[in-house]
TIGU-185175 format. One record per residue (C-alpha): residue number from 0; x negated, y negated, z negated; residue in one letter. Coordinates in pm, 1 decimal, m for minus. Layout:
# TIGU-185175
+------+----------+----------+----------+------+
! resi !       px !       py !       pz ! resn !
+------+----------+----------+----------+------+
!  NUM !        X !        Y !        Z !    A !
...
+------+----------+----------+----------+------+
This chain:
# TIGU-185175
+------+----------+----------+----------+------+
! resi !       px !       py !       pz ! resn !
+------+----------+----------+----------+------+
!    0 !  m8777.6 !   9787.2 !  m3097.0 !    M !
!    1 !  m9118.2 !   9636.6 !  m3161.9 !    K !
!    2 !  m9089.0 !   9259.6 !  m3136.2 !    I !
!    3 !  m9337.5 !   8974.0 !  m3145.9 !    L !
!    4 !  m9191.4 !   8656.4 !  m3297.1 !    I !
!    5 !  m9387.3 !   8333.7 !  m3255.3 !    T !
!    6 !  m9319.4 !   8058.9 !  m3508.4 !    G !
!    7 !  m9204.6 !   8330.3 !  m3747.2 !    A !
!    8 !  m9300.7 !   8139.0 !  m4062.3 !    A !
!    9 !  m9083.7 !   7842.6 !  m3969.7 !    G !
!   10 !  m8733.6 !   7756.5 !  m4083.9 !    Y !
!   11 !  m8540.7 !   7941.2 !  m3813.3 !    I !
!   12 !  m8816.7 !   8191.3 !  m3734.5 !    G !
!   13 !  m8829.1 !   8328.8 !  m4088.1 !    S !
!   14 !  m8453.9 !   8391.7 !  m4089.6 !    I !
!   15 !  m8458.6 !   8554.0 !  m3744.4 !    V !
!   16 !  m8746.8 !   8773.4 !  m3865.2 !    T !
!   17 !  m8551.3 !   8875.8 !  m4173.5 !    G !
!   18 !  m8237.7 !   8965.9 !  m3978.9 !    L !
!   19 !  m8423.2 !   9177.2 !  m3720.7 !    L !
!   20 !  m8607.2 !   9366.0 !  m3995.6 !    I !
!   21 !  m8272.7 !   9424.6 !  m4166.1 !    Q !
!   22 !  m8144.4 !   9568.5 !  m3837.0 !    E !
!   23 !  m8433.9 !   9815.5 !  m3824.9 !    G !
!   24 !  m8667.8 !   9650.1 !  m3577.0 !    H !
!   25 !  m9044.8 !   9642.6 !  m3621.1 !    S !
!   26 !  m9163.6 !   9280.5 !  m3628.3 !    V !
!   27 !  m9503.4 !   9120.5 !  m3586.4 !    I !
!   28 !  m9472.9 !   8766.6 !  m3715.3 !    A !
!   29 !  m9711.7 !   8514.5 !  m3559.8 !    L !
!   30 !  m9756.0 !   8158.8 !  m3685.6 !    D !
!   31 ! m10040.8 !   7908.0 !  m3710.6 !    N !
!   32 !  m9894.2 !   7774.9 !  m4039.9 !    L !
!   33 !  m9923.9 !   7414.0 !  m3924.4 !    A !
!   34 !  m9559.3 !   7369.8 !  m4026.3 !    Q !
!   35 !  m9457.3 !   7719.9 !  m4130.6 !    G !
!   36 !  m9497.1 !   7884.7 !  m4470.4 !    H !
!   37 !  m9664.1 !   8217.7 !  m4532.3 !    R !
!   38 !  m9425.3 !   8275.2 !  m4824.5 !    E !
!   39 !  m9129.9 !   8257.3 !  m4585.4 !    A !
!   40 !  m9231.4 !   8574.3 !  m4399.6 !    V !
!   41 !  m9089.8 !   8892.9 !  m4549.6 !    L !
!   42 !  m9351.3 !   9153.1 !  m4651.7 !    P !
!   43 !  m9188.8 !   9409.6 !  m4420.3 !    E !
!   44 !  m9318.3 !   9210.9 !  m4122.1 !    A !
!   45 !  m9681.4 !   9229.9 !  m4015.7 !    L !
!   46 !  m9798.2 !   8868.9 !  m4039.4 !    F !
!   47 ! m10074.9 !   8734.1 !  m3815.5 !    I !
!   48 ! m10202.0 !   8379.4 !  m3855.5 !    E !
!   49 ! m10286.2 !   8264.7 !  m3505.1 !    A !
!   50 ! m10239.9 !   7978.4 !  m3263.0 !    D !
!   51 ! m10113.8 !   8035.9 !  m2910.1 !    L !
!   52 ! m10404.1 !   7820.4 !  m2790.2 !    A !
!   53 ! m10645.9 !   8090.7 !  m2911.9 !    D !
!   54 ! m10655.2 !   8306.2 !  m2598.4 !    L !
!   55 ! m10893.4 !   8566.7 !  m2738.1 !    N !
!   56 ! m10683.3 !   8626.0 !  m3047.3 !    K !
!   57 ! m10365.4 !   8630.9 !  m2844.1 !    L !
!   58 ! m10513.6 !   8885.2 !  m2607.0 !    D !
!   59 ! m10622.4 !   9098.9 !  m2900.4 !    N !
!   60 ! m10269.5 !   9096.4 !  m3044.1 !    I !
!   61 ! m10118.8 !   9220.0 !  m2717.7 !    F !
!   62 ! m10396.6 !   9472.3 !  m2658.2 !    R !
!   63 ! m10332.9 !   9647.8 !  m2990.7 !    H !
!   64 !  m9952.8 !   9638.9 !  m2982.5 !    N !
!   65 !  m9700.3 !   9768.3 !  m2734.5 !    Q !
!   66 !  m9420.8 !   9512.3 !  m2761.8 !    F !
!   67 !  m9071.3 !   9573.1 !  m2630.0 !    D !
!   68 !  m8983.4 !   9202.7 !  m2635.5 !    A !
!   69 !  m9102.0 !   8858.9 !  m2747.5 !    V !
!   70 !  m8900.0 !   8592.9 !  m2928.6 !    I !
!   71 !  m9072.9 !   8260.5 !  m2867.4 !    H !
!   72 !  m8989.2 !   8001.8 !  m3133.8 !    M !
!   73 !  m9326.1 !   7831.9 !  m3188.9 !    A !
!   74 !  m9307.8 !   7464.2 !  m3089.8 !    A !
!   75 !  m9359.3 !   7105.4 !  m3193.3 !    E !
!   76 !  m9012.6 !   6966.3 !  m3259.1 !    S !
!   77 !  m9015.4 !   6615.1 !  m3408.1 !    Q !
!   78 !  m8812.7 !   6403.0 !  m3163.8 !    V !
!   79 !  m8941.5 !   6054.3 !  m3262.0 !    P !
!   80 !  m9303.2 !   6175.4 !  m3269.4 !    E !
!   81 !  m9266.6 !   6340.4 !  m2927.9 !    S !
!   82 !  m9207.7 !   6004.5 !  m2759.3 !    S !
!   83 !  m9519.8 !   5860.9 !  m2922.2 !    K !
!   84 !  m9746.3 !   6162.9 !  m2866.7 !    E !
!   85 !  m9637.6 !   6332.8 !  m2542.4 !    P !
!   86 !  m9979.3 !   6497.4 !  m2499.2 !    N !
!   87 !  m9933.0 !   6688.9 !  m2825.2 !    K !
!   88 !  m9588.7 !   6813.8 !  m2717.4 !    Y !
!   89 !  m9678.4 !   6912.1 !  m2363.2 !    F !
!   90 !  m9985.0 !   7096.4 !  m2493.1 !    H !
!   91 !  m9800.4 !   7289.5 !  m2763.0 !    A !
!   92 !  m9465.6 !   7344.4 !  m2592.3 !    N !
!   93 !  m9581.9 !   7396.7 !  m2234.3 !    L !
!   94 !  m9947.8 !   7493.4 !  m2209.5 !    L !
!   95 !  m9944.8 !   7727.5 !  m2510.0 !    C !
!   96 !  m9618.1 !   7881.5 !  m2389.2 !    S !
!   97 !  m9776.5 !   7953.3 !  m2050.6 !    I !
!   98 ! m10062.3 !   8126.0 !  m2234.8 !    H !
!   99 !  m9801.1 !   8347.6 !  m2400.6 !    L !
!  100 !  m9621.9 !   8422.2 !  m2073.6 !    L !
!  101 !  m9946.2 !   8516.5 !  m1902.2 !    D !
!  102 ! m10035.9 !   8761.4 !  m2179.7 !    K !
!  103 !  m9689.8 !   8912.6 !  m2151.5 !    M !
!  104 !  m9746.1 !   8966.8 !  m1779.3 !    L !
!  105 ! m10093.7 !   9108.1 !  m1833.7 !    K !
!  106 !  m9964.9 !   9366.0 !  m2082.7 !    Y !
!  107 !  m9637.5 !   9434.9 !  m1901.1 !    Q !
!  108 !  m9397.0 !   9290.0 !  m2157.9 !    V !
!  109 !  m9109.0 !   9157.0 !  m1950.1 !    N !
!  110 !  m8836.8 !   9058.7 !  m2200.3 !    K !
!  111 !  m8831.0 !   8715.7 !  m2366.8 !    L !
!  112 !  m8587.8 !   8525.7 !  m2589.0 !    I !
!  113 !  m8679.2 !   8155.6 !  m2577.5 !    F !
!  114 !  m8572.4 !   7902.1 !  m2839.5 !    S !
!  115 !  m8466.4 !   7598.3 !  m2638.6 !    S !
!  116 !  m8272.2 !   7292.0 !  m2753.1 !    T !
!  117 !  m7970.6 !   7069.4 !  m2699.3 !    A !
!  118 !  m8219.6 !   6793.1 !  m2623.5 !    A !
!  119 !  m8253.6 !   6927.3 !  m2266.6 !    V !
!  120 !  m7917.1 !   6763.0 !  m2187.4 !    Y !
!  121 !  m8032.8 !   6405.0 !  m2242.3 !    G !
!  122 !  m7726.4 !   6182.1 !  m2258.5 !    N !
!  123 !  m7458.9 !   6430.3 !  m2144.5 !    P !
!  124 !  m7199.0 !   6330.3 !  m1886.9 !    V !
!  125 !  m6911.4 !   6509.1 !  m2064.1 !    S !
!  126 !  m6817.6 !   6677.1 !  m2392.9 !    M !
!  127 !  m6826.3 !   6945.6 !  m2507.0 !    P !
!  128 !  m7142.8 !   7029.3 !  m2315.8 !    I !
!  129 !  m7133.8 !   7335.5 !  m2092.7 !    T !
!  130 !  m7431.2 !   7513.6 !  m1941.9 !    E !
!  131 !  m7322.1 !   7449.2 !  m1583.0 !    N !
!  132 !  m7289.4 !   7071.5 !  m1602.2 !    Q !
!  133 !  m7552.2 !   6857.4 !  m1434.2 !    A !
!  134 !  m7850.7 !   6796.1 !  m1661.7 !    I !
!  135 !  m7951.7 !   6431.4 !  m1674.6 !    V !
!  136 !  m8314.5 !   6354.4 !  m1768.3 !    P !
!  137 !  m8388.2 !   6426.9 !  m2137.2 !    P !
!  138 !  m8425.2 !   6118.4 !  m2355.8 !    L !
!  139 !  m8744.6 !   6234.0 !  m2529.3 !    N !
!  140 !  m9060.7 !   6432.3 !  m2465.9 !    T !
!  141 !  m8945.3 !   6716.5 !  m2689.6 !    Y !
!  142 !  m8638.5 !   6781.6 !  m2474.5 !    G !
!  143 !  m8839.7 !   6732.7 !  m2155.8 !    E !
!  144 !  m9097.6 !   6991.0 !  m2261.3 !    S !
!  145 !  m8827.6 !   7248.1 !  m2338.5 !    K !
!  146 !  m8645.5 !   7187.6 !  m2010.5 !    L !
!  147 !  m8969.9 !   7215.9 !  m1816.2 !    M !
!  148 !  m9041.1 !   7550.8 !  m1979.9 !    L !
!  149 !  m8692.4 !   7676.9 !  m1893.7 !    E !
!  150 !  m8770.7 !   7597.4 !  m1530.4 !    R !
!  151 !  m9105.9 !   7772.5 !  m1557.8 !    I !
!  152 !  m8929.3 !   8080.8 !  m1694.4 !    L !
!  153 !  m8705.6 !   8086.0 !  m1388.6 !    Q !
!  154 !  m9010.9 !   8068.4 !  m1162.2 !    R !
!  155 !  m9180.7 !   8349.4 !  m1354.6 !    Y !
!  156 !  m8863.8 !   8552.4 !  m1329.0 !    S !
!  157 !  m8843.6 !   8505.2 !   m952.0 !    N !
!  158 !  m9211.5 !   8582.4 !   m896.8 !    A !
!  159 !  m9296.5 !   8842.0 !  m1163.1 !    Y !
!  160 !  m8969.8 !   8999.8 !  m1276.6 !    G !
!  161 !  m8964.4 !   8836.2 !  m1621.7 !    L !
!  162 !  m8628.7 !   8886.6 !  m1793.1 !    R !
!  163 !  m8534.1 !   8606.0 !  m2029.7 !    Y !
!  164 !  m8258.9 !   8434.9 !  m2222.6 !    I !
!  165 !  m8293.3 !   8072.3 !  m2335.2 !    A !
!  166 !  m8089.7 !   7974.1 !  m2641.0 !    L !
!  167 !  m8016.9 !   7602.2 !  m2666.4 !    R !
!  168 !  m7975.8 !   7515.9 !  m3034.9 !    F !
!  169 !  m7749.9 !   7238.9 !  m3155.8 !    F !
!  170 !  m7877.7 !   7117.4 !  m3495.3 !    N !
!  171 !  m7965.6 !   7422.7 !  m3701.3 !    A !
!  172 !  m7863.9 !   7371.9 !  m4063.1 !    A !
!  173 !  m7795.6 !   7557.9 !  m4386.4 !    G !
!  174 !  m7994.0 !   7833.5 !  m4557.5 !    A !
!  175 !  m7992.5 !   8202.6 !  m4634.0 !    S !
!  176 !  m8038.1 !   8337.6 !  m4985.7 !    V !
!  177 !  m8416.4 !   8359.7 !  m4944.9 !    K !
!  178 !  m8496.7 !   8103.0 !  m4677.7 !    H !
!  179 !  m8430.8 !   7733.4 !  m4628.8 !    G !
!  180 !  m8572.2 !   7414.8 !  m4479.7 !    E !
!  181 !  m8911.8 !   7295.5 !  m4600.1 !    D !
!  182 !  m9061.4 !   7055.3 !  m4345.7 !    H !
!  183 !  m9334.2 !   6798.6 !  m4392.3 !    N !
!  184 !  m9237.6 !   6542.1 !  m4284.5 !    P !
!  185 !  m8866.4 !   6617.4 !  m4309.6 !    E !
!  186 !  m8665.7 !   6464.6 !  m4024.6 !    S !
!  187 !  m8345.8 !   6672.9 !  m4031.9 !    H !
!  188 !  m8040.0 !   6502.1 !  m4172.4 !    L !
!  189 !  m7900.3 !   6749.8 !  m4425.1 !    I !
!  190 !  m8225.2 !   6834.2 !  m4612.1 !    P !
!  191 !  m8312.6 !   6463.0 !  m4613.3 !    T !
!  192 !  m7978.0 !   6381.8 !  m4775.5 !    I !
!  193 !  m8035.8 !   6659.3 !  m5030.3 !    L !
!  194 !  m8373.7 !   6511.0 !  m5122.4 !    K !
!  195 !  m8188.5 !   6191.8 !  m5212.1 !    V !
!  196 !  m7943.3 !   6397.6 !  m5418.7 !    C !
!  197 !  m8240.5 !   6553.4 !  m5602.3 !    L !
!  198 !  m8388.3 !   6203.2 !  m5653.9 !    K !
!  199 !  m8695.1 !   6299.8 !  m5451.9 !    Q !
!  200 !  m8609.9 !   6006.7 !  m5223.7 !    K !
!  201 !  m8461.6 !   5676.9 !  m5337.7 !    D !
!  202 !  m8246.4 !   5609.1 !  m5032.4 !    T !
!  203 !  m8125.1 !   5773.2 !  m4714.0 !    L !
!  204 !  m8224.1 !   5596.1 !  m4391.1 !    P !
!  205 !  m7924.5 !   5557.9 !  m4160.5 !    L !
!  206 !  m8059.9 !   5516.1 !  m3808.3 !    Y !
!  207 !  m7809.0 !   5330.0 !  m3596.2 !    G !
!  208 !  m7457.7 !   5221.0 !  m3691.7 !    T !
!  209 !  m7355.3 !   5069.9 !  m3356.7 !    D !
!  210 !  m7310.3 !   5377.6 !  m3140.1 !    Y !
!  211 !  m6989.2 !   5413.8 !  m2938.2 !    E !
!  212 !  m6841.9 !   5663.9 !  m3183.7 !    T !
!  213 !  m6547.9 !   5627.5 !  m3426.7 !    P !
!  214 !  m6768.5 !   5522.2 !  m3721.3 !    D !
!  215 !  m7069.5 !   5391.2 !  m3527.9 !    G !
!  216 !  m7304.3 !   5677.2 !  m3619.9 !    T !
!  217 !  m7431.5 !   5966.5 !  m3409.1 !    C !
!  218 !  m7218.9 !   6278.3 !  m3377.2 !    I !
!  219 !  m7386.9 !   6616.3 !  m3377.1 !    R !
!  220 !  m7290.4 !   6983.2 !  m3356.3 !    D !
!  221 !  m7424.2 !   7167.7 !  m3664.8 !    Y !
!  222 !  m7481.5 !   7543.9 !  m3645.2 !    V !
!  223 !  m7565.8 !   7756.1 !  m3947.5 !    H !
!  224 !  m7912.1 !   7906.6 !  m3923.0 !    V !
!  225 !  m7769.2 !   8252.2 !  m3998.9 !    L !
!  226 !  m7543.4 !   8219.3 !  m3695.4 !    D !
!  227 !  m7846.7 !   8123.1 !  m3486.0 !    I !
!  228 !  m8031.7 !   8431.2 !  m3610.5 !    A !
!  229 !  m7736.3 !   8650.0 !  m3512.7 !    K !
!  230 !  m7742.6 !   8493.9 !  m3166.4 !    A !
!  231 !  m8103.8 !   8607.4 !  m3125.3 !    H !
!  232 !  m8004.6 !   8960.0 !  m3218.0 !    S !
!  233 !  m7713.1 !   8949.5 !  m2973.1 !    A !
!  234 !  m7936.7 !   8813.2 !  m2697.1 !    A !
!  235 !  m8194.5 !   9084.9 !  m2759.0 !    L !
!  236 !  m7926.5 !   9352.0 !  m2726.5 !    Y !
!  237 !  m7782.5 !   9192.1 !  m2412.2 !    Y !
!  238 !  m8126.5 !   9162.8 !  m2250.8 !    L !
!  239 !  m8175.5 !   9536.1 !  m2299.5 !    E !
!  240 !  m7876.2 !   9606.6 !  m2077.3 !    K !
!  241 !  m8022.2 !   9453.9 !  m1762.5 !    G !
!  242 !  m8196.4 !   9158.4 !  m1597.4 !    P !
!  243 !  m8044.7 !   8842.6 !  m1746.0 !    I !
!  244 !  m8209.0 !   8508.8 !  m1670.3 !    N !
!  245 !  m7984.5 !   8245.8 !  m1818.9 !    K !
!  246 !  m7946.0 !   7971.6 !  m2081.2 !    A !
!  247 !  m7674.6 !   7976.3 !  m2347.6 !    Y !
!  248 !  m7554.1 !   7700.8 !  m2578.3 !    N !
!  249 !  m7544.5 !   7775.9 !  m2949.7 !    L !
!  250 !  m7289.4 !   7522.9 !  m3066.3 !    G !
!  251 !  m6955.6 !   7519.6 !  m3244.1 !    S !
!  252 !  m6733.5 !   7302.1 !  m3019.9 !    N !
!  253 !  m6709.8 !   7063.1 !  m3315.8 !    T !
!  254 !  m6906.1 !   6752.1 !  m3398.7 !    G !
!  255 !  m6961.1 !   6564.0 !  m3722.6 !    F !
!  256 !  m7090.0 !   6208.0 !  m3748.7 !    S !
!  257 !  m7376.9 !   6113.5 !  m3977.3 !    V !
!  258 !  m7132.7 !   5936.9 !  m4209.0 !    R !
!  259 !  m6907.7 !   6244.6 !  m4218.4 !    Q !
!  260 !  m7205.5 !   6460.9 !  m4315.3 !    V !
!  261 !  m7297.4 !   6214.4 !  m4589.2 !    I !
!  262 !  m6943.2 !   6217.4 !  m4729.9 !    E !
!  263 !  m6929.0 !   6597.5 !  m4717.0 !    A !
!  264 !  m7262.1 !   6616.2 !  m4902.2 !    T !
!  265 !  m7130.5 !   6383.0 !  m5173.2 !    K !
!  266 !  m6834.6 !   6616.9 !  m5216.7 !    K !
!  267 !  m7050.4 !   6931.7 !  m5230.8 !    V !
!  268 !  m7316.6 !   6793.7 !  m5466.0 !    T !
!  269 !  m7123.0 !   6540.9 !  m5670.8 !    G !
!  270 !  m7421.0 !   6306.1 !  m5629.8 !    R !
!  271 !  m7445.4 !   5944.9 !  m5516.8 !    N !
!  272 !  m7632.3 !   5882.5 !  m5189.8 !    I !
!  273 !  m7770.8 !   5526.5 !  m5153.3 !    P !
!  274 !  m7811.7 !   5422.6 !  m4788.3 !    L !
!  275 !  m8041.1 !   5188.3 !  m4598.1 !    V !
!  276 !  m7912.4 !   5095.0 !  m4254.2 !    E !
!  277 !  m8185.1 !   5081.0 !  m3989.4 !    L !
!  278 !  m8199.2 !   5031.1 !  m3611.0 !    P !
!  279 !  m8146.2 !   5321.4 !  m3373.8 !    R !
!  280 !  m8433.3 !   5563.5 !  m3312.5 !    R !
!  281 !  m8563.1 !   5609.3 !  m2961.0 !    D !
!  282 !  m8433.3 !   5920.3 !  m2788.1 !    G !
!  283 !  m8113.4 !   5970.6 !  m2991.1 !    D !
!  284 !  m7801.6 !   6017.5 !  m2772.7 !    P !
!  285 !  m7470.6 !   5909.0 !  m2932.5 !    P !
!  286 !  m7298.3 !   6249.2 !  m2913.6 !    I !
!  287 !  m7417.1 !   6608.6 !  m2874.0 !    L !
!  288 !  m7144.2 !   6871.8 !  m2906.1 !    V !
!  289 !  m7156.2 !   7204.9 !  m2724.5 !    A !
!  290 !  m6914.4 !   7460.8 !  m2592.2 !    S !
!  291 !  m7013.6 !   7813.8 !  m2692.6 !    Y !
!  292 !  m6767.2 !   7976.4 !  m2450.2 !    R !
!  293 !  m7038.4 !   8134.5 !  m2233.2 !    L !
!  294 !  m7225.1 !   8281.1 !  m2532.3 !    A !
!  295 !  m6897.5 !   8416.3 !  m2664.6 !    N !
!  296 !  m6799.2 !   8568.7 !  m2330.5 !    S !
!  297 !  m7131.8 !   8732.1 !  m2247.3 !    E !
!  298 !  m7332.2 !   8768.5 !  m2569.8 !    L !
!  299 !  m7018.9 !   8829.5 !  m2781.0 !    K !
!  300 !  m7141.6 !   8555.6 !  m3015.9 !    W !
!  301 !  m6952.4 !   8289.0 !  m3199.9 !    E !
!  302 !  m7041.4 !   8089.7 !  m3510.9 !    P !
!  303 !  m6905.0 !   8221.3 !  m3837.5 !    Y !
!  304 !  m6959.0 !   7885.7 !  m4010.8 !    Y !
!  305 !  m6744.9 !   7626.6 !  m3831.9 !    K !
!  306 !  m6697.4 !   7369.7 !  m4108.6 !    E !
!  307 !  m6972.7 !   7142.9 !  m4232.9 !    I !
!  308 !  m6917.9 !   7184.0 !  m4608.0 !    E !
!  309 !  m7008.9 !   7557.7 !  m4633.3 !    P !
!  310 !  m7323.8 !   7485.3 !  m4430.4 !    I !
!  311 !  m7420.9 !   7208.7 !  m4672.4 !    I !
!  312 !  m7334.0 !   7428.4 !  m4972.6 !    E !
!  313 !  m7579.5 !   7698.6 !  m4861.0 !    S !
!  314 !  m7854.9 !   7440.4 !  m4809.0 !    A !
!  315 !  m7781.8 !   7276.4 !  m5146.2 !    W !
!  316 !  m7798.3 !   7607.8 !  m5331.2 !    K !
!  317 !  m8138.1 !   7684.4 !  m5174.9 !    W !
!  318 !  m8269.7 !   7335.3 !  m5252.6 !    Q !
!  319 !  m8161.7 !   7362.2 !  m5616.3 !    L !
!  320 !  m8350.3 !   7691.0 !  m5647.8 !    E !
!  321 !  m8651.0 !   7562.1 !  m5449.5 !    H !
!  322 !  m8672.2 !   7189.3 !  m5530.7 !    P !
!  323 !  m9032.6 !   7177.3 !  m5408.4 !    N !
!  324 !  m8977.4 !   7409.7 !  m5114.3 !    G !
!  325 !  m9183.4 !   7725.6 !  m5080.8 !    Y !
!  326 !  m9473.9 !   7571.3 !  m5270.0 !    S !
+------+----------+----------+----------+------+
């Protein structure tokens, strides 16, 4: 298949690109490099530097390529920033996504895999989270923008015959041999802890110690980025079989608190991790843990990495080999 991947130079996008190339697909990798890294895109992919806001360039890409499907991963994704700059997030995550959808319609590309998020669930009413439970309002603009786009996809499906699968990620983590996390600024927990282990940061900020959890810190469901990439491949295969318009959780049924992740990282690295306790951040629910039963039943997907230590080990190995990231 010939596939367009947006956000292909990002953390998850680069690994999804690599896996699909390994499986024999032809990939055009699109990224504006605002957060992505050109070095992260394998040479076997045709890389195009472009922004989804550039309608002329986007039209040109579709005009000269006959895509079988699109994997849409390009997005702004910093949760704290999203609450402070909602205009930036609605522009990037909604308006630019609509530009992409309209080009797909114009050039008769009707299959889409959309990278959604656990943040659409807000403060969930029960755990583990299932796809059919009532969705309460998201706690931040990031989650709101993703949920709004999921609803737009359903409308496009009803009106225009778009076939889509939305994959709701629960804390991507870890690294492959060639690709890892290199964000600026870095807001994800595990790479931030590893920067402290490498003495690139003096202390680890611990946001909130008074949540209603066993140790007072947030609990999250961590999924290895390689497992997330395999879910995209599985979704692409499943979408080929017929019209599927549905969202699937990519979780592990298991949650780890921030303190548990810190202790596991100490064990993996053998390093000390000084902490600074700070107030809660806006938009952080106490617990996010997902059931992957539906993805297992229909996409035949389940996470290979179910313990936190192997996930941290893969990220630590990549960080040791790339202490300054891709640069």
